[in-house]
A tleap script that builds the chain and sets N, CA, C and O, in Angstrom:
source leaprc.protein.ff14SB
mol = sequence {
  NMET LYS SER LEU LEU ILE CYS LEU ALA ILE
  LEU PHE GLY GLN MET ASN SER LEU GLN ASP
  LYS PRO VAL VAL HIE LEU PRO PRO ASN THR
  ARG THR ILE ASN VAL ALA ASP GLY GLY LYS
  LEU LEU GLU LEU ILE ASN ALA PRO ALA GLU
  LEU SER LEU PRO GLY ASN ILE PRO LYS ALA
  ASP ALA MET GLY GLN PRO TRP GLU VAL ASP
  VAL LYS ASN LEU GLY PRO SER ALA VAL THR
  VAL VAL GLY LYS PRO GLU PHE ASN VAL GLN
  ILE THR PRO GLY GLN THR VAL HIE ILE HIE
  SER ASN GLY LYS VAL TYR SER LEU GLN CARG
}
set mol.1.N position { 82.508 -66.535 3.194 }
set mol.1.CA position { 81.674 -65.420 3.508 }
set mol.1.C position { 82.431 -65.971 4.599 }
set mol.1.O position { 83.455 -65.415 4.994 }
set mol.2.N position { 81.967 -67.082 5.134 }
set mol.2.CA position { 82.158 -67.005 6.617 }
set mol.2.C position { 83.607 -67.031 6.659 }
set mol.2.O position { 84.030 -66.545 7.707 }
set mol.3.N position { 84.647 -67.501 5.740 }
set mol.3.CA position { 86.457 -67.768 6.177 }
set mol.3.C position { 86.495 -66.127 6.073 }
set mol.3.O position { 87.259 -65.683 6.930 }
set mol.4.N position { 85.953 -65.204 5.354 }
set mol.4.CA position { 86.102 -63.639 5.718 }
set mol.4.C position { 85.759 -63.254 6.747 }
set mol.4.O position { 86.025 -62.058 6.864 }
set mol.5.N position { 85.008 -63.909 8.083 }
set mol.5.CA position { 84.421 -63.498 9.058 }
set mol.5.C position { 85.081 -63.997 10.204 }
set mol.5.O position { 84.716 -63.604 11.312 }
set mol.6.N position { 86.163 -64.950 10.065 }
set mol.6.CA position { 87.115 -65.473 10.422 }
set mol.6.C position { 87.964 -64.406 10.288 }
set mol.6.O position { 88.105 -63.574 11.185 }
set mol.7.N position { 88.577 -64.360 9.171 }
set mol.7.CA position { 89.685 -63.797 9.335 }
set mol.7.C position { 89.851 -62.209 10.014 }
set mol.7.O position { 90.765 -61.643 10.613 }
set mol.8.N position { 88.864 -61.928 9.711 }
set mol.8.CA position { 88.413 -60.327 10.035 }
set mol.8.C position { 88.432 -60.380 11.745 }
set mol.8.O position { 88.822 -59.361 12.315 }
set mol.9.N position { 88.033 -61.504 12.533 }
set mol.9.CA position { 87.563 -61.617 13.786 }
set mol.9.C position { 89.178 -61.804 14.061 }
set mol.9.O position { 89.631 -61.163 15.009 }
set mol.10.N position { 90.080 -62.634 13.302 }
set mol.10.CA position { 91.319 -62.567 14.432 }
set mol.10.C position { 92.468 -61.607 13.539 }
set mol.10.O position { 93.649 -61.952 13.503 }
set mol.11.N position { 91.990 -60.405 12.852 }
set mol.11.CA position { 92.767 -59.288 12.377 }
set mol.11.C position { 92.670 -58.864 13.908 }
set mol.11.O position { 93.472 -58.842 14.842 }
set mol.12.N position { 91.303 -58.530 13.743 }
set mol.12.CA position { 90.691 -57.554 15.143 }
set mol.12.C position { 90.985 -57.898 16.508 }
set mol.12.O position { 90.833 -57.193 17.506 }
set mol.13.N position { 91.381 -58.953 16.432 }
set mol.13.CA position { 92.124 -59.484 17.750 }
set mol.13.C position { 93.515 -59.406 17.751 }
set mol.13.O position { 93.920 -58.600 18.590 }
set mol.14.N position { 94.250 -59.870 17.211 }
set mol.14.CA position { 95.917 -59.138 16.689 }
set mol.14.C position { 96.074 -57.523 16.896 }
set mol.14.O position { 97.135 -57.010 17.251 }
set mol.15.N position { 94.720 -56.695 16.591 }
set mol.15.CA position { 95.378 -55.505 16.734 }
set mol.15.C position { 94.910 -55.208 18.168 }
set mol.15.O position { 95.224 -54.121 18.654 }
set mol.16.N position { 94.328 -55.912 18.744 }
set mol.16.CA position { 93.800 -55.647 20.564 }
set mol.16.C position { 94.967 -55.659 21.398 }
set mol.16.O position { 95.254 -54.892 22.317 }
set mol.17.N position { 95.769 -56.909 20.819 }
set mol.17.CA position { 96.464 -57.488 21.971 }
set mol.17.C position { 97.738 -56.722 21.399 }
set mol.17.O position { 98.581 -56.627 22.291 }
set mol.18.N position { 98.154 -56.146 20.202 }
set mol.18.CA position { 99.075 -54.895 19.770 }
set mol.18.C position { 98.947 -53.558 20.523 }
set mol.18.O position { 99.858 -52.735 20.423 }
set mol.19.N position { 98.001 -53.337 21.175 }
set mol.19.CA position { 98.061 -52.388 21.655 }
set mol.19.C position { 98.934 -52.328 22.757 }
set mol.19.O position { 99.005 -53.379 23.394 }
set mol.20.N position { 99.758 -51.193 23.239 }
set mol.20.CA position { 100.730 -50.803 24.507 }
set mol.20.C position { 99.861 -50.473 25.404 }
set mol.20.O position { 100.437 -50.836 26.429 }
set mol.21.N position { 99.015 -50.099 25.678 }
set mol.21.CA position { 98.191 -50.080 26.970 }
set mol.21.C position { 97.272 -51.182 27.346 }
set mol.21.O position { 96.536 -51.840 26.611 }
set mol.22.N position { 97.389 -51.232 28.174 }
set mol.22.CA position { 95.739 -51.975 29.194 }
set mol.22.C position { 94.768 -51.091 29.254 }
set mol.22.O position { 94.668 -49.957 29.722 }
set mol.23.N position { 93.603 -52.296 28.326 }
set mol.23.CA position { 91.984 -50.913 27.964 }
set mol.23.C position { 91.195 -51.302 29.529 }
set mol.23.O position { 91.367 -52.387 30.086 }
set mol.24.N position { 90.481 -50.401 29.984 }
set mol.24.CA position { 89.890 -50.775 31.046 }
set mol.24.C position { 88.451 -50.015 30.638 }
set mol.24.O position { 88.417 -49.048 29.877 }
set mol.25.N position { 87.367 -50.563 31.218 }
set mol.25.CA position { 86.202 -49.980 30.873 }
set mol.25.C position { 85.376 -48.722 32.813 }
set mol.25.O position { 85.420 -48.704 34.043 }
set mol.26.N position { 84.920 -48.158 31.877 }
set mol.26.CA position { 83.852 -47.056 33.162 }
set mol.26.C position { 83.503 -47.744 33.512 }
set mol.26.O position { 83.094 -48.526 32.654 }
set mol.27.N position { 83.235 -48.296 35.253 }
set mol.27.CA position { 82.173 -49.252 35.759 }
set mol.27.C position { 80.846 -48.711 35.616 }
set mol.27.O position { 80.703 -47.567 35.184 }
set mol.28.N position { 80.044 -49.296 35.880 }
set mol.28.CA position { 78.687 -49.099 35.885 }
set mol.28.C position { 78.516 -47.717 36.972 }
set mol.28.O position { 79.130 -47.762 38.038 }
set mol.29.N position { 77.776 -46.668 36.688 }
set mol.29.CA position { 77.573 -45.974 37.816 }
set mol.29.C position { 78.090 -45.011 38.388 }
set mol.29.O position { 77.666 -44.319 39.313 }
set mol.30.N position { 79.991 -44.930 37.235 }
set mol.30.CA position { 80.867 -44.720 37.874 }
set mol.30.C position { 81.049 -42.582 37.382 }
set mol.30.O position { 81.139 -42.281 36.192 }
set mol.31.N position { 81.062 -41.699 38.247 }
set mol.31.CA position { 81.450 -40.384 37.318 }
set mol.31.C position { 82.452 -39.649 37.961 }
set mol.31.O position { 82.537 -38.520 38.445 }
set mol.32.N position { 83.296 -40.764 37.802 }
set mol.32.CA position { 84.811 -40.505 38.589 }
set mol.32.C position { 86.589 -41.680 37.748 }
set mol.32.O position { 86.901 -42.858 37.921 }
set mol.33.N position { 87.053 -40.902 37.172 }
set mol.33.CA position { 88.105 -41.758 36.517 }
set mol.33.C position { 89.025 -41.797 37.756 }
set mol.33.O position { 89.415 -40.784 38.338 }
set mol.34.N position { 89.403 -43.356 38.184 }
set mol.34.CA position { 90.016 -44.126 39.505 }
set mol.34.C position { 91.243 -43.568 38.837 }
set mol.34.O position { 91.339 -43.205 37.665 }
set mol.35.N position { 92.316 -43.557 39.926 }
set mol.35.CA position { 93.851 -43.202 39.194 }
set mol.35.C position { 94.585 -44.449 39.181 }
set mol.35.O position { 95.716 -44.545 38.705 }
set mol.36.N position { 94.012 -45.301 39.648 }
set mol.36.CA position { 94.564 -46.750 39.133 }
set mol.36.C position { 94.692 -47.129 37.939 }
set mol.36.O position { 95.388 -48.087 37.604 }
set mol.37.N position { 93.564 -45.911 36.627 }
set mol.37.CA position { 93.270 -46.373 35.582 }
set mol.37.C position { 94.684 -45.490 34.696 }
set mol.37.O position { 94.561 -45.510 33.471 }
set mol.38.N position { 95.835 -44.823 35.191 }
set mol.38.CA position { 96.856 -44.139 34.725 }
set mol.38.C position { 97.714 -44.834 33.934 }
set mol.38.O position { 98.281 -45.810 34.425 }
set mol.39.N position { 97.906 -44.547 32.889 }
set mol.39.CA position { 98.912 -45.707 32.308 }
set mol.39.C position { 97.866 -46.490 31.021 }
set mol.39.O position { 98.125 -46.910 29.893 }
set mol.40.N position { 97.029 -46.449 31.564 }
set mol.40.CA position { 96.067 -47.317 30.444 }
set mol.40.C position { 94.917 -46.264 29.752 }
set mol.40.O position { 94.597 -45.089 29.936 }
set mol.41.N position { 94.537 -47.227 28.966 }
set mol.41.CA position { 92.899 -46.818 27.841 }
set mol.41.C position { 92.258 -47.076 29.187 }
set mol.41.O position { 92.390 -47.880 30.109 }
set mol.42.N position { 91.470 -45.984 28.871 }
set mol.42.CA position { 89.803 -45.950 29.491 }
set mol.42.C position { 88.638 -46.117 28.272 }
set mol.42.O position { 88.588 -45.191 27.462 }
set mol.43.N position { 87.965 -46.926 28.148 }
set mol.43.CA position { 86.869 -46.880 27.231 }
set mol.43.C position { 85.579 -46.317 27.677 }
set mol.43.O position { 84.860 -46.735 28.585 }
set mol.44.N position { 85.437 -45.514 27.060 }
set mol.44.CA position { 83.421 -45.724 27.824 }
set mol.44.C position { 82.609 -45.522 26.710 }
set mol.44.O position { 82.664 -44.795 25.719 }
set mol.45.N position { 81.483 -46.751 27.339 }
set mol.45.CA position { 80.373 -46.900 26.592 }
set mol.45.C position { 79.207 -46.336 27.893 }
set mol.45.O position { 79.184 -46.651 29.083 }
set mol.46.N position { 78.391 -45.490 27.190 }
set mol.46.CA position { 77.457 -45.053 27.648 }
set mol.46.C position { 77.433 -44.462 29.126 }
set mol.46.O position { 76.680 -44.790 30.043 }
set mol.47.N position { 78.427 -43.524 29.125 }
set mol.47.CA position { 79.045 -42.905 30.391 }
set mol.47.C position { 77.733 -41.973 30.570 }
set mol.47.O position { 76.624 -42.037 30.040 }
set mol.48.N position { 78.270 -41.111 31.491 }
set mol.48.CA position { 77.580 -39.985 31.807 }
set mol.48.C position { 77.845 -39.016 31.526 }
set mol.48.O position { 79.048 -38.911 31.289 }
set mol.49.N position { 77.178 -37.975 31.391 }
set mol.49.CA position { 77.396 -36.706 30.769 }
set mol.49.C position { 78.682 -35.722 31.169 }
set mol.49.O position { 79.114 -34.701 30.635 }
set mol.50.N position { 79.147 -36.552 32.462 }
set mol.50.CA position { 80.239 -35.244 32.987 }
set mol.50.C position { 81.248 -36.386 33.491 }
set mol.50.O position { 80.743 -37.144 34.319 }
set mol.51.N position { 82.018 -36.537 33.291 }
set mol.51.CA position { 83.183 -37.141 34.308 }
set mol.51.C position { 84.558 -36.423 35.014 }
set mol.51.O position { 85.164 -35.437 34.595 }
set mol.52.N position { 84.857 -37.268 36.260 }
set mol.52.CA position { 85.907 -36.428 36.755 }
set mol.52.C position { 86.787 -36.915 37.091 }
set mol.52.O position { 86.739 -38.010 37.650 }
set mol.53.N position { 88.074 -36.164 36.831 }
set mol.53.CA position { 89.249 -36.627 37.006 }
set mol.53.C position { 90.011 -36.360 38.602 }
set mol.53.O position { 89.860 -35.318 39.239 }
set mol.54.N position { 90.818 -37.504 39.052 }
set mol.54.CA position { 90.827 -37.653 40.722 }
set mol.54.C position { 91.192 -35.979 41.370 }
set mol.54.O position { 91.888 -35.032 41.005 }
set mol.55.N position { 90.626 -36.167 42.084 }
set mol.55.CA position { 90.136 -34.928 42.763 }
set mol.55.C position { 91.817 -34.573 43.476 }
set mol.55.O position { 92.074 -33.376 43.605 }
set mol.56.N position { 92.618 -35.322 43.799 }
set mol.56.CA position { 93.692 -35.137 43.998 }
set mol.56.C position { 94.884 -35.512 43.077 }
set mol.56.O position { 95.446 -36.606 43.134 }
set mol.57.N position { 95.200 -34.582 42.282 }
set mol.57.CA position { 96.100 -34.800 41.099 }
set mol.57.C position { 97.568 -35.654 41.497 }
set mol.57.O position { 98.614 -35.312 42.048 }
set mol.58.N position { 97.038 -36.995 40.889 }
set mol.58.CA position { 98.118 -38.065 40.566 }
set mol.58.C position { 99.684 -37.389 39.840 }
set mol.58.O position { 99.605 -36.639 38.867 }
set mol.59.N position { 100.767 -37.685 40.320 }
set mol.59.CA position { 102.004 -37.221 39.979 }
set mol.59.C position { 102.634 -38.913 39.074 }
set mol.59.O position { 103.329 -38.896 38.059 }
set mol.60.N position { 102.333 -39.722 39.522 }
set mol.60.CA position { 102.822 -40.978 39.139 }
set mol.60.C position { 101.425 -42.365 39.034 }
set mol.60.O position { 100.322 -42.519 39.559 }
set mol.61.N position { 102.212 -43.080 38.126 }
set mol.61.CA position { 101.029 -44.205 38.303 }
set mol.61.C position { 101.721 -45.155 39.087 }
set mol.61.O position { 102.868 -44.982 39.500 }
set mol.62.N position { 100.897 -46.352 39.333 }
set mol.62.CA position { 101.448 -47.470 39.507 }
set mol.62.C position { 102.919 -47.976 39.233 }
set mol.62.O position { 103.568 -48.664 40.021 }
set mol.63.N position { 103.373 -47.504 37.922 }
set mol.63.CA position { 104.665 -47.904 37.665 }
set mol.63.C position { 105.853 -47.330 37.560 }
set mol.63.O position { 106.983 -47.690 37.230 }
set mol.64.N position { 105.100 -45.898 38.082 }
set mol.64.CA position { 106.708 -45.186 38.633 }
set mol.64.C position { 106.189 -43.631 38.111 }
set mol.64.O position { 106.367 -42.562 38.694 }
set mol.65.N position { 105.263 -43.959 36.401 }
set mol.65.CA position { 105.771 -43.248 35.203 }
set mol.65.C position { 104.741 -41.837 35.184 }
set mol.65.O position { 103.735 -41.547 35.831 }
set mol.66.N position { 105.203 -41.416 34.547 }
set mol.66.CA position { 103.872 -39.983 34.927 }
set mol.66.C position { 102.874 -40.294 34.796 }
set mol.66.O position { 102.818 -41.061 33.835 }
set mol.67.N position { 101.583 -40.076 35.415 }
set mol.67.CA position { 100.496 -40.441 35.400 }
set mol.67.C position { 99.445 -39.468 34.138 }
set mol.67.O position { 99.261 -38.272 33.913 }
set mol.68.N position { 98.992 -40.656 33.601 }
set mol.68.CA position { 98.462 -39.843 32.161 }
set mol.68.C position { 97.559 -40.861 31.754 }
set mol.68.O position { 97.854 -42.012 32.076 }
set mol.69.N position { 96.448 -40.649 31.067 }
set mol.69.CA position { 95.194 -41.783 30.789 }
set mol.69.C position { 94.899 -41.331 29.163 }
set mol.69.O position { 95.107 -40.199 28.727 }
set mol.70.N position { 94.410 -42.388 28.436 }
set mol.70.CA position { 93.861 -42.370 27.264 }
set mol.70.C position { 92.454 -42.749 27.631 }
set mol.70.O position { 91.960 -43.721 28.204 }
set mol.71.N position { 91.868 -41.385 26.979 }
set mol.71.CA position { 89.785 -41.971 27.471 }
set mol.71.C position { 89.292 -41.741 26.016 }
set mol.71.O position { 89.073 -40.673 25.445 }
set mol.72.N position { 89.171 -43.051 25.549 }
set mol.72.CA position { 88.044 -42.858 24.540 }
set mol.72.C position { 86.750 -43.515 24.442 }
set mol.72.O position { 86.298 -44.604 24.795 }
set mol.73.N position { 86.142 -42.104 23.622 }
set mol.73.CA position { 84.492 -42.579 24.003 }
set mol.73.C position { 83.987 -43.145 22.878 }
set mol.73.O position { 84.312 -42.799 21.742 }
set mol.74.N position { 83.075 -44.143 23.184 }
set mol.74.CA position { 82.717 -45.250 22.278 }
set mol.74.C position { 81.032 -44.929 22.062 }
set mol.74.O position { 80.315 -45.468 21.220 }
set mol.75.N position { 80.651 -43.974 22.992 }
set mol.75.CA position { 78.999 -43.259 22.501 }
set mol.75.C position { 78.117 -43.671 23.548 }
set mol.75.O position { 78.529 -44.288 24.530 }
set mol.76.N position { 76.791 -43.321 23.361 }
set mol.76.CA position { 76.450 -42.743 22.324 }
set mol.76.C position { 76.677 -41.352 22.340 }
set mol.76.O position { 76.926 -40.886 21.228 }
set mol.77.N position { 76.665 -40.701 23.106 }
set mol.77.CA position { 76.912 -39.206 23.300 }
set mol.77.C position { 78.454 -38.644 23.802 }
set mol.77.O position { 79.459 -39.344 23.916 }
set mol.78.N position { 78.366 -37.463 24.015 }
set mol.78.CA position { 79.451 -36.848 24.374 }
set mol.78.C position { 79.724 -36.698 25.750 }
set mol.78.O position { 78.843 -36.613 26.606 }
set mol.79.N position { 80.684 -36.672 25.926 }
set mol.79.CA position { 81.032 -36.651 27.776 }
set mol.79.C position { 82.014 -35.613 27.701 }
set mol.79.O position { 82.842 -35.393 26.817 }
set mol.80.N position { 81.723 -34.843 29.072 }
set mol.80.CA position { 82.947 -33.930 29.545 }
set mol.80.C position { 83.684 -34.234 30.873 }
set mol.80.O position { 83.008 -34.358 31.895 }
set mol.81.N position { 84.699 -34.330 30.907 }
set mol.81.CA position { 86.100 -34.569 31.571 }
set mol.81.C position { 86.581 -33.083 32.402 }
set mol.81.O position { 87.373 -32.202 32.066 }
set mol.82.N position { 85.813 -33.233 33.493 }
set mol.82.CA position { 86.878 -32.092 34.267 }
set mol.82.C position { 87.404 -32.142 35.463 }
set mol.82.O position { 86.803 -32.665 36.401 }
set mol.83.N position { 88.798 -31.513 35.596 }
set mol.83.CA position { 89.144 -31.668 36.944 }
set mol.83.C position { 89.561 -30.757 37.324 }
set mol.83.O position { 89.307 -29.740 36.680 }
set mol.84.N position { 90.399 -30.639 38.537 }
set mol.84.CA position { 90.995 -29.262 38.918 }
set mol.84.C position { 92.366 -29.378 38.786 }
set mol.84.O position { 92.990 -30.435 38.885 }
set mol.85.N position { 93.050 -27.772 38.454 }
set mol.85.CA position { 92.341 -26.952 38.617 }
set mol.85.C position { 91.678 -26.461 37.654 }
set mol.85.O position { 92.698 -25.986 37.155 }
set mol.86.N position { 90.700 -26.075 36.776 }
set mol.86.CA position { 90.766 -25.598 35.551 }
set mol.86.C position { 90.298 -26.577 34.203 }
set mol.86.O position { 89.845 -26.070 33.177 }
set mol.87.N position { 90.437 -27.681 34.336 }
set mol.87.CA position { 90.495 -28.148 33.405 }
set mol.87.C position { 89.473 -28.897 33.222 }
set mol.87.O position { 88.808 -29.345 34.156 }
set mol.88.N position { 89.141 -29.199 31.532 }
set mol.88.CA position { 87.283 -29.298 30.916 }
set mol.88.C position { 87.665 -29.656 29.656 }
set mol.88.O position { 88.076 -28.931 28.751 }
set mol.89.N position { 87.486 -30.889 29.673 }
set mol.89.CA position { 87.802 -31.631 27.754 }
set mol.89.C position { 86.115 -32.276 27.529 }
set mol.89.O position { 85.537 -33.043 28.299 }
set mol.90.N position { 85.565 -31.677 26.204 }
set mol.90.CA position { 84.366 -32.712 25.538 }
set mol.90.C position { 85.060 -33.655 24.549 }
set mol.90.O position { 85.877 -33.429 23.656 }
set mol.91.N position { 84.201 -35.325 25.195 }
set mol.91.CA position { 85.215 -35.997 24.125 }
set mol.91.C position { 83.788 -36.294 22.939 }
set mol.91.O position { 82.793 -36.652 23.569 }
set mol.92.N position { 83.668 -36.249 22.172 }
set mol.92.CA position { 82.842 -37.018 21.436 }
set mol.92.C position { 82.497 -38.162 21.453 }
set mol.92.O position { 82.663 -38.694 22.551 }
set mol.93.N position { 81.989 -38.919 20.523 }
set mol.93.CA position { 81.841 -40.460 20.363 }
set mol.93.C position { 82.923 -40.471 18.878 }
set mol.93.O position { 83.162 -39.797 17.876 }
set mol.94.N position { 83.281 -41.556 19.466 }
set mol.94.CA position { 84.824 -41.858 18.334 }
set mol.94.C position { 85.796 -41.022 18.344 }
set mol.94.O position { 86.394 -40.681 17.323 }
set mol.95.N position { 86.035 -40.637 19.421 }
set mol.95.CA position { 87.084 -38.990 19.696 }
set mol.95.C position { 88.469 -39.607 21.149 }
set mol.95.O position { 88.205 -39.645 22.351 }
set mol.96.N position { 89.408 -39.875 20.718 }
set mol.96.CA position { 90.321 -40.105 21.997 }
set mol.96.C position { 91.586 -39.216 22.555 }
set mol.96.O position { 92.505 -39.008 21.763 }
set mol.97.N position { 91.656 -38.768 23.677 }
set mol.97.CA position { 92.184 -37.787 24.179 }
set mol.97.C position { 93.022 -38.241 24.888 }
set mol.97.O position { 92.800 -39.314 25.449 }
set mol.98.N position { 94.210 -37.574 25.074 }
set mol.98.CA position { 95.120 -37.923 26.332 }
set mol.98.C position { 95.482 -37.327 27.072 }
set mol.98.O position { 96.052 -36.277 26.773 }
set mol.99.N position { 95.329 -37.697 28.324 }
set mol.99.CA position { 95.041 -36.399 29.370 }
set mol.99.C position { 96.159 -36.838 30.196 }
set mol.99.O position { 96.169 -37.946 30.732 }
set mol.100.N position { 97.449 -35.674 30.350 }
set mol.100.CA position { 98.596 -36.157 31.636 }
set mol.100.C position { 98.423 -35.503 32.654 }
set mol.100.O position { 97.437 -34.782 32.499 }
set mol.101.N position { 98.873 -35.382 33.615 }
set mol.101.CA position { 99.232 -34.697 34.897 }
set mol.101.C position { 100.366 -34.605 35.471 }
set mol.101.O position { 100.952 -35.643 35.781 }
set mol.102.N position { 100.905 -33.408 35.730 }
set mol.102.CA position { 102.696 -33.376 36.325 }
set mol.102.C position { 102.739 -33.273 37.908 }
set mol.102.O position { 103.711 -32.999 38.612 }
set mol.103.N position { 101.376 -33.577 38.301 }
set mol.103.CA position { 100.981 -33.266 40.188 }
set mol.103.C position { 100.824 -32.262 40.212 }
set mol.103.O position { 101.271 -31.910 41.303 }
set mol.104.N position { 100.372 -31.246 39.601 }
set mol.104.CA position { 99.786 -29.938 40.057 }
set mol.104.C position { 98.668 -29.612 38.844 }
set mol.104.O position { 97.638 -29.281 39.431 }
set mol.105.N position { 98.534 -29.586 37.943 }
set mol.105.CA position { 97.764 -29.474 36.731 }
set mol.105.C position { 97.568 -30.512 35.786 }
set mol.105.O position { 98.434 -31.283 35.373 }
set mol.106.N position { 96.146 -30.473 35.413 }
set mol.106.CA position { 96.131 -31.651 34.367 }
set mol.106.C position { 95.873 -31.045 33.119 }
set mol.106.O position { 95.321 -29.945 33.114 }
set mol.107.N position { 96.260 -31.719 31.818 }
set mol.107.CA position { 96.722 -30.859 30.488 }
set mol.107.C position { 96.154 -31.944 29.303 }
set mol.107.O position { 96.081 -33.033 29.873 }
set mol.108.N position { 95.853 -32.044 28.314 }
set mol.108.CA position { 95.732 -32.380 26.984 }
set mol.108.C position { 97.151 -32.419 26.248 }
set mol.108.O position { 97.848 -31.428 26.030 }
set mol.109.N position { 97.474 -33.818 25.883 }
set mol.109.CA position { 98.688 -33.781 25.212 }
set mol.109.C position { 98.335 -34.521 24.087 }
set mol.109.O position { 97.919 -35.661 24.298 }
set mol.110.N position { 98.423 -34.051 22.720 }
set mol.110.CA position { 97.765 -34.623 21.058 }
set mol.110.C position { 99.395 -35.454 20.680 }
set mol.110.O position { 99.552 -36.049 19.614 }
savepdb mol mol.pdb
quit
């Protein structure tokens, strides 16, 4: 049983290292997604019910790529992400969404 747990831990560690995006977590008491989170996977744990995207809609991330962020809600409750103009998406626990910006509007990409 002990060797099975060790093998599972190694497997999960390798799976995390194979992700192509850096993983960041929302700091406590934060209600806004940071521009610097562009190009990353933002994991939410015990996040507020509503989060805002950057007010000045970014066009590119720090690497010069089009600004985008993956947001994964780890729970325990749903989180609504809002942005200007008229962007609104609810993320249920266990769900991941891909948010893209073209410098003028935010959109969901599937």
